[in-house]
VEXDREN-555739 format. One line per 5 residues: number of its first residue (from 1); their letters; for each residue x negated, y, z of C-alpha. Coordinates in pm, 1 decimal, padded with zeros to 6 digits, always signed. Each point is the difference from the previous one (the first is absolute). Last residue first. Layout:
residues N
NUM) a) X Y Z ~ ...
end
This chain:
residues 588
588) xxxxx) -08017.8 +05326.2 -15277.4 ~ -00075.0 -00343.1 -00141.4 ~ -00162.3 +00135.7 -00317.1 ~ -00256.7 +00190.1 +00208.2 ~ -00107.9 -00304.7 +00194.9
583) xxxxx) -00014.2 -00207.6 -00316.3 ~ -00226.1 +00251.2 -00169.4 ~ -00227.9 +00054.3 +00299.2 ~ -00052.5 -00373.4 +00054.1 ~ -00142.5 -00036.8 +00349.9
578) xxxxx) -00304.6 -00127.4 +00190.7 ~ -00275.6 +00090.6 -00242.5 ~ -00302.9 -00196.4 +00126.3 ~ -00234.4 -00052.8 -00295.3 ~ +00198.6 -00295.4 -00136.0
573) xxxxx) +00307.6 +00221.6 +00001.6 ~ -00198.3 +00272.5 -00176.3 ~ -00103.7 -00242.0 -00273.8 ~ +00359.8 -00099.8 -00066.5 ~ +00114.5 +00364.2 +00014.6
568) xxxxx) -00260.8 +00101.3 -00258.7 ~ +00108.6 -00271.9 -00243.4 ~ +00369.8 +00083.3 +00044.0 ~ -00070.9 +00369.3 -00067.7 ~ -00172.6 -00076.2 -00331.0
563) xxxxx) +00289.9 -00221.2 -00112.5 ~ +00264.2 +00254.9 +00097.2 ~ -00197.6 +00284.6 -00159.8 ~ -00030.3 -00179.8 -00334.9 ~ +00366.0 -00106.6 +00008.5
558) xxxxx) +00094.1 +00369.5 +00049.7 ~ -00229.4 +00158.7 -00256.1 ~ +00108.7 -00164.0 -00321.5 ~ -00313.1 -00017.9 -00217.5 ~ -00046.8 +00129.6 -00356.3
553) xxxxx) +00166.9 +00338.1 +00047.9 ~ -00319.6 +00199.3 -00051.4 ~ -00007.4 +00115.2 +00361.7 ~ +00067.7 -00354.5 +00123.8 ~ -00289.9 -00123.1 -00211.6
548) xxxxx) -00222.4 +00267.2 +00154.9 ~ +00111.6 -00117.4 +00343.2 ~ -00103.9 -00351.6 -00099.5 ~ -00346.0 +00125.8 -00100.0 ~ -00030.8 +00174.9 +00337.1
543) xxxxx) +00097.2 -00325.8 +00172.7 ~ -00268.0 -00181.7 -00198.9 ~ -00258.5 +00252.5 +00119.9 ~ +00114.6 -00052.5 +00358.8 ~ -00055.2 -00372.0 -00040.0
538) xxxxx) -00346.1 +00053.3 -00146.5 ~ -00089.3 +00239.2 +00282.6 ~ +00083.8 -00258.0 +00266.1 ~ +00161.8 +00127.5 +00321.9 ~ +00343.9 -00001.3 -00165.4
533) xxxxx) +00015.2 -00378.2 -00035.5 ~ -00249.5 -00278.0 -00064.4 ~ -00144.8 +00028.2 +00348.2 ~ +00254.8 +00135.1 +00249.3 ~ -00103.7 -00164.7 +00329.3
528) xxxxx) -00380.3 -00007.6 -00013.0 ~ -00038.6 +00304.7 -00222.7 ~ +00239.7 +00198.0 +00218.5 ~ -00177.1 -00101.2 +00321.0 ~ -00348.1 +00078.2 -00132.3
523) xxxxx) +00124.1 +00336.5 -00128.5 ~ +00144.7 +00090.5 +00338.7 ~ -00326.4 -00082.9 +00176.9 ~ -00191.6 +00199.3 -00264.2 ~ +00221.5 +00306.4 +00034.9
518) xxxxx) -00011.7 -00010.6 +00378.1 ~ -00380.0 -00022.6 -00006.8 ~ +00003.8 +00307.9 -00221.0 ~ -00069.8 -00019.0 -00374.2 ~ -00238.1 +00281.3 -00089.3
513) xxxxx) +00078.3 +00217.9 -00302.3 ~ -00277.6 +00244.4 -00090.8 ~ +00061.0 +00375.5 -00030.5 ~ -00250.8 +00074.1 +00275.0 ~ +00197.5 -00224.9 +00229.1
508) xxxxx) +00357.7 -00091.6 -00091.4 ~ +00158.9 -00264.9 +00219.8 ~ +00218.2 -00286.5 -00117.6 ~ +00263.7 -00200.0 +00189.0 ~ +00076.8 +00291.5 +00230.6
503) xxxxx) +00357.0 +00046.0 -00111.2 ~ -00073.5 +00339.8 -00156.3 ~ -00280.9 -00141.8 -00214.3 ~ +00188.3 -00296.8 -00148.4 ~ +00304.0 +00218.9 -00063.4
498) xxxxx) -00168.8 +00306.0 -00152.4 ~ -00198.7 -00206.2 -00246.4 ~ +00308.9 -00189.1 -00116.3 ~ +00199.7 +00323.8 -00027.5 ~ -00261.8 +00153.2 -00230.6
493) xxxxx) -00007.9 -00310.1 -00217.4 ~ +00378.1 -00036.8 -00038.7 ~ +00087.1 +00237.5 -00286.5 ~ -00275.6 -00140.6 -00217.1 ~ +00129.4 -00356.1 +00044.7
488) xxxxx) -00077.9 -00282.1 +00238.6 ~ -00241.0 -00289.3 -00049.5 ~ -00100.9 -00067.8 -00360.9 ~ -00340.0 -00137.5 +00098.6 ~ -00179.5 +00272.7 -00195.0
483) xxxxx) +00225.8 +00269.3 +00147.9 ~ -00058.1 -00124.3 +00352.7 ~ -00375.1 -00008.5 -00065.4 ~ -00003.1 +00357.1 -00134.3 ~ +00211.6 +00119.5 +00291.7
478) xxxxx) -00254.3 -00157.7 +00233.6 ~ -00282.2 +00181.7 -00181.3 ~ +00166.3 +00339.4 +00043.7 ~ +00099.4 -00052.2 +00363.7 ~ -00358.6 -00097.4 +00065.8
473) xxxxx) -00091.8 -00362.5 +00025.7 ~ -00292.8 -00119.6 +00202.3 ~ -00308.0 -00086.1 -00198.5 ~ -00113.1 -00361.8 -00026.3 ~ -00304.6 -00042.9 +00221.1
468) xxxxx) -00331.8 +00095.2 -00150.8 ~ -00289.4 -00216.2 -00106.8 ~ -00340.2 +00135.5 +00092.3 ~ -00260.3 +00088.3 -00258.4 ~ -00377.6 +00017.8 +00023.0
463) xxxxx) -00188.9 +00148.2 -00291.3 ~ -00337.2 -00152.3 -00076.1 ~ -00287.4 +00155.5 -00188.6 ~ -00169.2 +00027.8 -00336.1 ~ -00137.2 +00324.6 -00139.1
458) xxxxx) -00146.3 +00122.8 -00328.6 ~ +00022.5 -00312.7 -00215.0 ~ -00077.4 +00088.4 -00360.8 ~ +00211.5 -00179.3 -00258.0 ~ -00086.5 -00023.6 -00368.6
453) xxxxx) +00290.8 +00077.0 -00230.9 ~ +00188.4 -00268.2 -00190.6 ~ +00357.8 +00089.3 +00094.6 ~ +00050.5 +00304.1 -00219.5 ~ +00021.0 +00255.1 +00281.2
448) xxxxx) +00158.8 +00343.7 +00045.4 ~ -00089.3 +00083.7 +00358.9 ~ +00254.8 -00080.1 +00271.1 ~ +00217.0 +00280.0 +00129.2 ~ +00057.4 -00044.7 +00366.8
443) xxxxx) +00295.4 -00050.0 +00235.2 ~ +00134.7 -00324.5 -00142.3 ~ -00202.3 -00183.6 +00258.0 ~ -00173.1 +00102.1 +00322.6 ~ +00278.1 +00119.1 +00229.2
438) xxxxx) +00236.2 -00283.3 -00087.1 ~ -00255.0 -00249.4 +00119.5 ~ -00008.6 -00367.9 -00072.9 ~ +00311.1 -00146.3 -00157.6 ~ -00036.5 +00224.0 -00300.8
433) xxxxx) +00279.7 +00058.0 -00248.5 ~ +00116.1 +00331.3 +00146.2 ~ +00363.3 +00046.1 -00088.0 ~ +00074.0 +00251.6 -00272.1 ~ +00196.4 +00285.1 +00153.3
428) xxxxx) +00378.3 -00035.5 -00005.5 ~ +00077.7 +00015.9 +00372.4 ~ -00254.6 +00273.5 +00047.5 ~ +00184.0 +00239.7 -00229.3 ~ -00213.9 +00290.1 -00111.8
423) xxxxx) +00204.6 +00295.2 -00118.6 ~ -00016.5 +00245.4 -00288.6 ~ -00328.4 -00088.9 -00165.3 ~ +00081.4 -00359.2 +00084.9 ~ +00255.6 -00000.2 -00281.1
418) xxxxx) -00282.7 -00014.4 -00254.2 ~ -00344.3 -00013.8 +00164.2 ~ -00191.3 -00090.1 -00315.0 ~ -00335.0 -00183.6 -00002.7 ~ -00014.2 -00054.2 +00375.9
413) xxxxx) -00296.7 -00209.2 +00103.3 ~ -00017.1 -00338.2 +00168.2 ~ -00300.1 -00209.5 +00082.4 ~ -00060.5 -00354.7 +00110.3 ~ -00329.2 -00157.5 +00096.1
408) xxxxx) -00064.7 -00373.9 +00029.1 ~ -00293.5 -00203.8 +00131.8 ~ -00030.8 -00359.8 -00119.1 ~ -00224.1 -00249.9 +00177.4 ~ -00171.3 -00325.8 -00093.2
403) xxxxx) +00108.4 +00033.8 -00361.6 ~ +00139.5 -00327.2 -00128.0 ~ -00130.2 -00321.9 -00154.2 ~ +00263.7 -00274.2 +00012.1 ~ +00356.2 +00091.5 +00088.1
398) xxxxx) +00095.2 -00311.1 +00197.7 ~ -00272.2 -00056.7 +00259.0 ~ -00170.4 +00332.8 -00066.2 ~ -00368.6 +00001.6 -00097.9 ~ -00144.8 +00338.1 +00091.9
393) xxxxx) -00252.9 +00206.3 -00198.6 ~ +00210.0 +00133.9 -00287.4 ~ -00069.9 +00357.1 +00116.9 ~ -00201.2 +00044.1 +00319.9 ~ +00205.1 +00307.9 +00089.2
388) xxxxx) +00276.9 +00083.8 -00242.9 ~ +00146.9 +00346.9 -00055.8 ~ +00365.2 +00049.0 -00089.8 ~ +00134.8 +00340.6 -00108.0 ~ +00371.9 +00079.7 -00015.4
383) xxxxx) +00145.4 +00328.8 -00124.3 ~ +00354.0 +00136.3 +00009.8 ~ +00082.3 +00307.2 -00207.3 ~ +00317.3 +00171.9 +00111.8 ~ +00288.8 +00142.9 -00203.7
378) xxxxx) +00298.4 +00185.8 +00145.9 ~ +00344.7 -00054.6 -00145.9 ~ +00181.8 +00293.3 -00156.9 ~ +00260.0 +00193.0 +00198.1 ~ +00368.3 -00079.1 +00062.7
373) xxxxx) -00044.4 -00151.9 +00346.5 ~ -00227.3 +00290.0 +00092.0 ~ +00292.7 +00242.0 -00032.5 ~ +00213.8 -00213.6 +00230.6 ~ -00275.2 -00062.0 +00254.2
368) xxxxx) -00085.6 +00369.0 +00013.2 ~ +00357.1 +00109.8 +00066.5 ~ +00075.6 -00273.1 +00253.5 ~ -00318.7 +00063.7 +00197.2 ~ +00055.8 +00376.9 -00020.6
363) xxxxx) +00355.5 -00046.7 +00129.9 ~ -00139.1 -00189.4 +00298.3 ~ -00239.4 +00287.4 +00065.0 ~ +00289.3 +00247.1 -00017.5 ~ +00196.8 -00194.1 +00258.3
358) xxxxx) -00309.3 -00029.1 +00218.7 ~ -00055.5 +00378.3 -00020.9 ~ -00152.9 +00159.8 -00310.8 ~ +00303.6 +00125.5 -00187.1 ~ +00256.4 -00160.5 -00229.1
353) xxxxx) -00144.6 +00143.3 -00322.8 ~ -00348.5 -00120.2 +00089.9 ~ -00020.0 -00261.2 -00275.7 ~ +00074.1 +00252.1 -00273.8 ~ +00262.2 +00273.7 -00004.0
348) xxxxx) +00187.6 -00156.1 -00287.8 ~ -00042.5 -00375.9 -00020.2 ~ +00372.6 -00053.9 +00037.4 ~ +00214.9 -00271.7 +00156.1 ~ -00308.3 -00149.8 +00161.8
343) xxxxx) -00024.9 -00379.5 -00006.0 ~ +00110.4 -00305.6 +00195.0 ~ +00060.6 -00276.1 -00254.0 ~ +00333.0 -00007.6 -00174.2 ~ +00283.0 -00220.4 +00109.3
338) xxxxx) +00133.5 -00329.3 -00129.6 ~ +00137.5 -00201.3 +00288.1 ~ -00218.9 -00225.8 +00210.8 ~ -00361.5 -00084.8 -00068.3 ~ -00161.1 -00313.8 +00139.8
333) xxxxx) -00269.9 -00046.4 -00264.1 ~ -00051.9 +00375.4 -00024.3 ~ +00191.6 +00179.7 -00267.5 ~ -00046.7 +00155.1 -00341.2 ~ -00338.4 -00079.9 -00145.2
328) xxxxx) -00271.7 +00261.3 +00027.1 ~ -00046.6 +00075.2 -00368.4 ~ -00220.4 +00298.5 -00079.7 ~ +00156.4 +00267.0 -00224.2 ~ -00130.5 -00000.7 -00357.8
323) xxxxx) -00308.9 +00155.1 -00154.5 ~ -00143.2 +00059.2 +00344.9 ~ -00044.5 +00357.5 +00127.5 ~ -00332.4 +00039.0 +00180.8 ~ -00192.0 +00009.8 -00327.7
318) xxxxx) +00161.6 +00333.8 -00091.5 ~ -00158.2 +00201.5 +00278.6 ~ +00220.6 +00057.8 +00305.0 ~ +00264.6 +00249.5 +00117.9 ~ +00216.4 +00056.1 -00309.2
313) xxxxx) +00001.4 -00354.0 -00138.1 ~ +00037.6 -00141.8 +00349.9 ~ +00299.0 +00225.5 +00069.5 ~ +00171.7 -00094.5 -00326.4 ~ -00064.3 -00367.4 +00073.8
308) xxxxx) +00157.0 +00033.9 +00344.3 ~ +00313.7 +00168.8 -00134.6 ~ +00031.4 -00259.9 -00279.2 ~ -00019.1 -00278.4 +00259.1 ~ +00267.2 +00178.9 +00204.1
303) xxxxx) +00225.5 +00021.7 -00305.0 ~ -00046.8 -00372.9 -00062.4 ~ +00109.1 -00084.1 +00356.2 ~ -00258.6 -00193.8 +00198.2 ~ +00005.2 -00366.0 +00102.0
298) xxxxx) -00217.1 -00099.4 +00296.9 ~ +00296.2 -00160.7 +00177.4 ~ +00000.3 -00090.0 +00368.3 ~ +00206.8 +00295.2 +00111.0 ~ +00090.2 +00193.1 +00310.4
293) xxxxx) -00131.8 +00353.1 -00059.8 ~ +00258.4 +00132.7 -00242.9 ~ -00165.4 +00245.1 -00238.0 ~ -00211.2 +00287.5 +00122.8 ~ +00029.2 +00377.1 +00055.1
288) xxxxx) +00377.7 +00040.7 +00027.2 ~ -00008.0 +00111.0 +00363.9 ~ +00183.6 -00317.3 +00097.5 ~ -00275.6 -00202.9 -00161.1 ~ -00279.6 +00193.3 +00171.0
283) xxxxx) +00176.0 -00039.3 +00335.5 ~ +00044.9 -00372.8 -00053.0 ~ -00370.0 -00023.8 -00089.9 ~ -00086.8 +00169.0 +00330.3 ~ +00213.9 -00245.3 +00197.4
278) xxxxx) -00139.9 -00289.0 -00203.0 ~ -00358.9 +00104.2 +00073.5 ~ +00067.2 +00036.0 +00371.2 ~ +00167.7 -00338.9 +00032.0 ~ -00275.8 -00169.2 -00199.7
273) xxxxx) -00255.3 +00156.0 +00236.5 ~ -00208.9 +00286.1 -00134.5 ~ -00379.6 -00005.5 +00004.5 ~ -00008.5 +00224.7 -00308.9 ~ -00213.8 -00203.7 -00238.4
268) xxxxx) +00034.1 -00355.8 +00129.2 ~ +00350.7 +00019.9 +00148.3 ~ +00137.2 +00222.4 -00275.9 ~ -00149.2 -00234.5 -00259.2 ~ +00160.3 -00305.6 +00159.6
263) xxxxx) +00338.9 +00167.0 +00042.8 ~ -00009.3 +00117.8 -00360.4 ~ -00097.0 -00351.4 -00110.3 ~ +00299.7 -00148.0 +00182.7 ~ +00253.9 +00250.2 -00129.4
258) xxxxx) -00110.7 -00008.6 -00363.1 ~ -00270.3 +00232.6 -00118.4 ~ -00098.7 +00065.1 -00358.1 ~ -00202.8 -00275.0 -00164.2 ~ -00377.8 -00016.4 +00045.2
253) xxxxx) -00211.8 +00123.7 -00290.1 ~ -00204.5 -00264.2 -00175.4 ~ -00367.5 -00040.3 +00070.9 ~ -00148.8 -00128.7 -00324.2 ~ -00314.6 -00207.5 -00003.2
248) xxxxx) -00307.4 +00037.7 -00211.7 ~ -00265.1 -00263.6 -00024.0 ~ -00359.4 -00046.7 +00098.6 ~ -00233.8 -00292.7 +00007.3 ~ -00362.1 -00049.1 +00094.8
243) xxxxx) -00099.2 -00360.4 +00060.2 ~ -00309.8 -00210.1 +00060.7 ~ -00252.3 +00255.7 +00127.2 ~ -00314.6 -00173.6 +00117.5 ~ -00188.9 -00022.1 +00328.1
238) xxxxx) -00312.3 -00211.1 +00068.8 ~ -00047.4 -00129.2 +00353.6 ~ -00214.2 +00115.9 +00293.4 ~ +00254.0 +00248.9 +00138.1 ~ +00269.4 -00267.0 -00020.4
233) xxxxx) -00181.3 -00215.2 +00257.6 ~ -00021.4 +00286.0 +00249.9 ~ +00370.6 +00076.3 -00049.1 ~ +00101.9 -00363.5 +00048.1 ~ -00212.7 -00016.9 +00316.1
228) xxxxx) +00171.3 +00314.0 +00130.6 ~ +00338.3 -00161.5 -00053.8 ~ -00121.3 -00313.1 +00181.8 ~ -00100.3 +00208.4 +00298.0 ~ +00332.9 +00187.1 +00000.4
223) xxxxx) +00205.5 -00320.5 -00003.4 ~ +00348.6 +00011.8 -00150.9 ~ -00079.4 -00027.3 -00373.4 ~ +00300.6 -00194.5 -00126.1 ~ +00237.3 +00297.2 -00011.2
218) xxxxx) +00058.5 +00013.3 -00375.6 ~ -00315.7 -00132.6 -00165.7 ~ +00174.3 -00148.7 -00301.6 ~ -00173.2 -00316.6 -00118.9 ~ -00282.7 -00062.1 -00251.4
213) xxxxx) -00296.6 +00024.3 +00233.6 ~ +00124.5 +00325.0 +00153.0 ~ +00263.1 +00221.8 -00158.9 ~ +00129.1 +00343.4 +00102.6 ~ -00317.4 +00174.2 +00120.9
208) xxxxx) +00082.3 +00369.9 -00007.3 ~ -00137.7 +00254.9 -00246.9 ~ -00088.8 +00359.3 +00079.1 ~ -00090.1 +00251.9 -00266.3 ~ -00299.3 +00202.0 -00111.8
203) xxxxx) +00099.9 +00303.2 -00199.1 ~ -00181.4 -00008.7 -00229.8 ~ -00103.4 -00194.7 -00305.1 ~ -00346.3 -00162.0 +00020.9 ~ +00140.9 -00305.3 -00174.1
198) xxxxx) +00201.7 -00088.3 +00309.8 ~ -00076.7 +00157.7 +00335.7 ~ +00087.3 -00209.1 +00303.8 ~ +00124.8 +00024.6 +00356.1 ~ +00071.5 -00349.0 +00130.4
193) xxxxx) +00244.6 -00097.7 +00275.0 ~ -00010.1 -00334.0 +00183.1 ~ +00335.8 -00070.0 +00166.1 ~ +00034.7 -00111.4 +00360.5 ~ +00283.6 -00138.5 +00210.0
188) xxxxx) +00158.8 +00092.8 +00330.7 ~ +00328.2 -00157.6 +00108.6 ~ +00271.6 +00169.7 +00198.7 ~ +00250.9 -00222.4 +00183.7 ~ +00364.8 +00047.8 -00088.1
183) xxxxx) +00262.8 -00173.8 +00210.7 ~ +00133.6 +00324.8 +00149.8 ~ +00001.1 +00169.6 -00340.9 ~ +00192.1 -00286.6 -00156.5 ~ +00248.1 +00007.4 +00289.0
178) xxxxx) +00059.2 +00373.3 -00054.5 ~ +00055.2 -00068.3 -00372.1 ~ +00262.1 -00256.1 +00098.3 ~ +00166.6 +00255.0 +00224.2 ~ +00018.4 +00266.6 -00272.6
173) xxxxx) +00154.1 -00240.9 -00251.2 ~ +00235.6 -00140.6 +00264.0 ~ +00117.8 +00348.5 +00094.5 ~ +00087.3 +00070.9 -00363.8 ~ +00190.0 -00329.9 -00017.4
168) xxxxx) +00177.7 +00088.3 +00324.7 ~ +00104.5 +00340.5 -00136.5 ~ +00167.8 -00159.7 -00301.4 ~ +00268.4 -00225.2 +00147.7 ~ -00021.7 +00153.6 +00344.5
163) xxxxx) -00094.0 -00106.7 +00348.6 ~ +00075.7 +00162.0 +00332.4 ~ -00047.8 +00006.7 +00374.5 ~ -00347.0 -00127.8 +00068.1 ~ -00015.7 +00237.0 +00301.7
158) xxxxx) +00145.2 -00265.9 +00229.5 ~ -00289.7 -00230.3 -00080.4 ~ +00032.6 -00374.4 +00059.2 ~ -00057.0 -00049.0 -00371.0 ~ +00296.1 -00225.3 -00077.0
153) xxxxx) +00235.5 +00161.9 +00250.0 ~ -00084.2 +00353.8 -00108.5 ~ +00017.9 -00090.2 -00370.2 ~ +00313.3 -00216.4 -00005.2 ~ +00238.1 +00294.0 +00040.6
148) xxxxx) -00167.1 +00172.1 -00300.5 ~ +00069.6 -00283.1 -00245.6 ~ +00378.2 +00018.1 -00030.9 ~ +00054.2 +00376.0 +00027.0 ~ -00295.6 +00108.1 -00211.1
143) xxxxx) +00029.1 -00274.7 -00259.3 ~ +00374.5 +00056.2 -00039.3 ~ -00036.3 +00379.8 -00018.5 ~ -00270.0 -00022.8 -00267.9 ~ +00221.9 -00240.4 -00195.6
138) xxxxx) +00290.3 +00242.7 +00036.9 ~ -00197.2 +00301.5 -00121.4 ~ -00159.4 -00183.2 -00291.0 ~ +00329.5 -00153.0 -00113.8 ~ +00180.2 +00331.8 +00033.2
133) xxxxx) -00265.9 +00169.4 -00212.8 ~ +00026.6 -00269.6 -00266.5 ~ +00381.1 +00021.5 +00018.0 ~ -00010.8 +00375.2 -00062.3 ~ -00226.3 -00051.5 -00299.9
128) xxxxx) +00240.4 -00260.6 -00137.4 ~ +00293.8 +00231.4 +00070.8 ~ -00133.0 +00265.5 -00235.8 ~ +00221.2 +00297.4 +00081.5 ~ +00168.3 +00116.5 -00320.0
123) xxxxx) -00169.5 +00227.0 -00248.8 ~ -00050.7 +00370.8 -00062.4 ~ -00159.2 +00139.8 -00315.2 ~ +00054.0 +00378.8 +00006.0 ~ -00082.8 +00020.2 +00371.0
118) xxxxx) -00327.7 -00184.2 -00062.4 ~ -00096.5 +00222.6 -00294.6 ~ +00079.2 +00311.9 +00205.2 ~ -00215.6 -00121.0 +00289.4 ~ -00297.7 -00099.6 -00214.3
113) xxxxx) +00013.0 +00319.3 -00208.2 ~ +00031.5 +00235.7 +00296.0 ~ -00276.0 -00174.1 +00191.7 ~ +00017.6 -00216.4 +00308.8 ~ -00174.3 -00305.1 -00139.4
108) xxxxx) +00087.9 -00368.9 -00017.2 ~ +00370.3 +00059.6 -00061.1 ~ +00306.2 -00207.8 +00082.4 ~ +00372.7 +00060.8 -00045.1 ~ +00281.7 -00226.0 +00123.5
103) xxxxx) +00362.3 +00099.4 -00057.6 ~ +00294.2 -00018.6 +00238.9 ~ +00373.4 +00072.7 -00023.6 ~ +00173.6 -00076.5 +00329.7 ~ +00051.2 -00291.5 +00233.8
98) xxxxx) -00161.8 +00040.6 +00343.2 ~ -00268.5 +00234.1 +00132.5 ~ -00167.1 -00277.6 +00199.4 ~ -00013.2 -00257.0 -00280.0 ~ -00114.3 +00259.4 -00254.2
93) xxxxx) -00270.6 +00122.5 +00238.9 ~ -00109.0 -00358.5 +00067.8 ~ -00031.4 -00062.2 -00374.5 ~ -00208.6 +00315.8 -00053.6 ~ -00221.2 -00096.5 +00296.0
88) xxxxx) -00046.4 -00344.5 -00156.3 ~ -00107.4 +00150.1 -00331.7 ~ -00243.2 +00229.2 +00179.9 ~ -00152.4 -00292.8 +00187.6 ~ -00026.4 -00194.1 -00324.6
83) xxxxx) -00175.0 +00286.2 -00176.8 ~ +00095.1 +00323.1 -00178.6 ~ +00071.2 +00217.4 +00305.9 ~ +00357.1 +00116.1 +00063.8 ~ +00193.0 +00181.3 -00270.8
78) xxxxx) +00351.0 -00129.6 +00072.4 ~ +00228.5 +00227.3 -00202.0 ~ +00336.7 +00048.7 +00169.5 ~ +00273.4 +00112.6 -00238.3 ~ +00296.5 +00240.1 -00006.5
73) xxxxx) -00097.2 +00147.2 +00333.0 ~ +00246.1 +00118.1 +00269.5 ~ +00001.4 -00328.7 +00190.8 ~ -00378.1 -00025.3 -00044.4 ~ -00053.7 +00321.8 +00198.4
68) xxxxx) +00190.7 -00121.7 +00305.3 ~ -00138.8 -00350.3 -00038.7 ~ -00356.9 +00132.8 +00000.9 ~ +00030.4 +00158.5 +00346.4 ~ +00152.8 -00308.3 +00160.1
63) xxxxx) -00251.5 -00220.0 -00180.5 ~ -00295.9 +00202.7 +00126.4 ~ +00115.8 +00007.5 +00363.7 ~ +00067.0 -00373.3 +00007.2 ~ -00324.3 -00069.9 -00184.0
58) xxxxx) -00215.0 +00180.9 +00255.5 ~ +00127.3 -00226.2 +00276.2 ~ -00028.6 -00309.6 -00219.2 ~ +00295.7 -00123.8 -00200.1 ~ +00033.9 -00373.0 +00044.1
53) xxxxx) -00058.4 -00292.4 -00233.1 ~ +00115.7 -00345.4 +00101.1 ~ -00165.4 -00236.4 -00246.7 ~ +00195.2 -00303.4 -00121.7 ~ -00222.2 -00232.0 -00200.5
48) xxxxx) +00177.0 -00289.4 -00172.1 ~ -00126.5 -00355.9 -00035.1 ~ +00282.3 -00141.0 +00209.1 ~ -00022.9 +00271.1 +00267.0 ~ -00315.4 +00190.3 +00090.8
43) xxxxx) +00080.4 +00289.1 +00233.2 ~ -00220.0 +00307.5 +00031.9 ~ -00025.1 +00277.6 +00259.3 ~ -00303.8 -00142.5 +00177.1 ~ +00086.4 +00180.2 +00319.5
38) xxxxx) -00081.9 +00326.7 +00176.8 ~ -00090.5 +00230.8 -00289.2 ~ +00298.6 -00061.4 -00225.1 ~ -00078.0 -00053.8 -00370.2 ~ -00034.6 +00324.1 -00192.2
33) xxxxx) +00199.0 +00296.2 -00123.0 ~ -00085.0 +00366.6 -00075.5 ~ -00342.5 -00058.9 -00152.3 ~ -00184.2 +00311.7 -00115.9 ~ +00102.6 +00352.7 +00101.5
28) xxxxx) +00319.7 -00032.7 -00206.3 ~ -00066.0 +00335.3 -00167.3 ~ +00225.0 +00244.7 -00184.0 ~ +00005.5 +00153.5 -00347.7 ~ +00309.7 +00187.7 -00116.3
23) xxxxx) +00048.2 +00021.8 -00375.7 ~ +00196.8 +00228.8 -00228.4 ~ -00204.9 +00296.3 +00119.2 ~ -00323.3 -00096.0 -00173.1 ~ -00177.9 -00329.4 -00059.8
18) xxxxx) -00369.9 +00101.0 +00012.0 ~ +00042.0 +00228.6 +00301.3 ~ +00194.7 -00272.0 +00177.9 ~ -00297.2 -00229.4 -00052.8 ~ -00241.9 +00247.5 +00162.2
13) xxxxx) +00236.7 +00083.5 +00287.8 ~ +00074.9 -00363.7 +00083.2 ~ -00342.0 -00161.2 -00020.1 ~ -00118.7 +00080.7 +00353.3 ~ +00328.8 -00138.1 +00133.5
8) xxxxx) -00128.1 -00349.6 -00076.2 ~ +00207.9 -00295.8 -00113.2 ~ +00197.1 +00142.1 -00293.2 ~ +00375.1 +00032.9 -00052.9 ~ +00144.1 +00203.0 -00285.1
3) xxx) +00358.4 +00124.6 +00041.7 ~ +00180.4 +00113.5 -00312.9 ~ +00217.9 +00311.4 -00009.0
end
């Protein structure tokens, strides 16, 4: 008999059913060993890192049970999750169970084919991946244990108890946005708006003043009386069309979900927190409905592409199936190991195959996004019409004779919906090109114009606008910023959100993230005392890149951790750290 070890007990029965009686499948229930809870648990000696791992309470019970079965098994197959955390769990299991015959098997989907293929092609534990996970864990521990003691003293707040290598960057982003909002002062400005008919062709359309006396109008018109004077003057002037252009623009299908984009979509569409969405995705994965849910790769297996194309061909008219599969690249800029994107295992049963509760709704998102990702691009027609008032009547200092005023209208119409027939994705919609009013442009179909039509002015008025404060982040938009800055990894975003909220540094009100006073005081302290280190997003991004190099075997992890730890300790000493945790531990 061979013993197969997975992380979650929910997988055991399904995988055992695929493998048959010659295999026993058991669960580790996640991590079985970790650094000790009550001290830093790491020694740094002569460029070497010496972590002191301990079995946790659950781990002691699990290892005792697994050892009994492993002793009577001809081989132990470590089939933990296919990421760095999973690789590390496999290594810890091998360390805890002792010398014996091991094999490592990974699969991105819990299907008969995926599991059997993985068991048939085992490999050794990838120590580089294990070292990358160790490096991350130990660096996080060092920052937490070395920096946190300085926070209460430095801020004068007993409840400022903790800092973290990634969580503090996320808190800083939210806090800095809070400061922007506090400093913001609204400003009212005015934009003349004309309603015109061109060449007698209906419908009439609105055009906004975008240029005045040869320069962009922008927000220059800040006096209501002056704005009204401009309008009255324009009413007495000749009007002439000076441009009518149109062109077609493709709207390409978004790629299938990766972890971060799934969390964002689930937050926006389903109002689920990152923790909730990942818990539901984990359930869908363990039930064999989707591929592995922690991934930053948009790559899709060729068989899955063929499955999607067959569905599109059967369910939609022929023009919705592109001649060749769309290309979505392979990985995000900060991708880790090569996984597939998050997708359904099968399209059978349709998007509601997993039910209609939150879990089923998340499955629908994944299902529709995957199918849409393989559909034809949409096509839109964009139109621009410029109308001059008092054409060629103003002498500009550098441009010569110019139109006194230029009013502009924009229109957008859908020529072919393409993938949008299945699902509209707000994150990939064409951005509105107007700086004036998102409600008034790109919402109408402009008449078909040549550009030389006579212009009839129907109405001319003034629209007042007030500048708005920068919006507060939602969990979805903060994840997007963290991903863009290269801070954290897909598997860490949910934990980051949970930490900064649970510790009172950030409050959630109506799904918006508000930095608390405590959070802002702590951020100010960390920026003041740890600038250039973990509190800076660029620094954290470089650390992530170094961890990737460790994972690929291009960077030795122990000298990297020793150097990074020494830098943090030096800053912490200057910030009030009164002891050396490494030296204290080594002296015991």
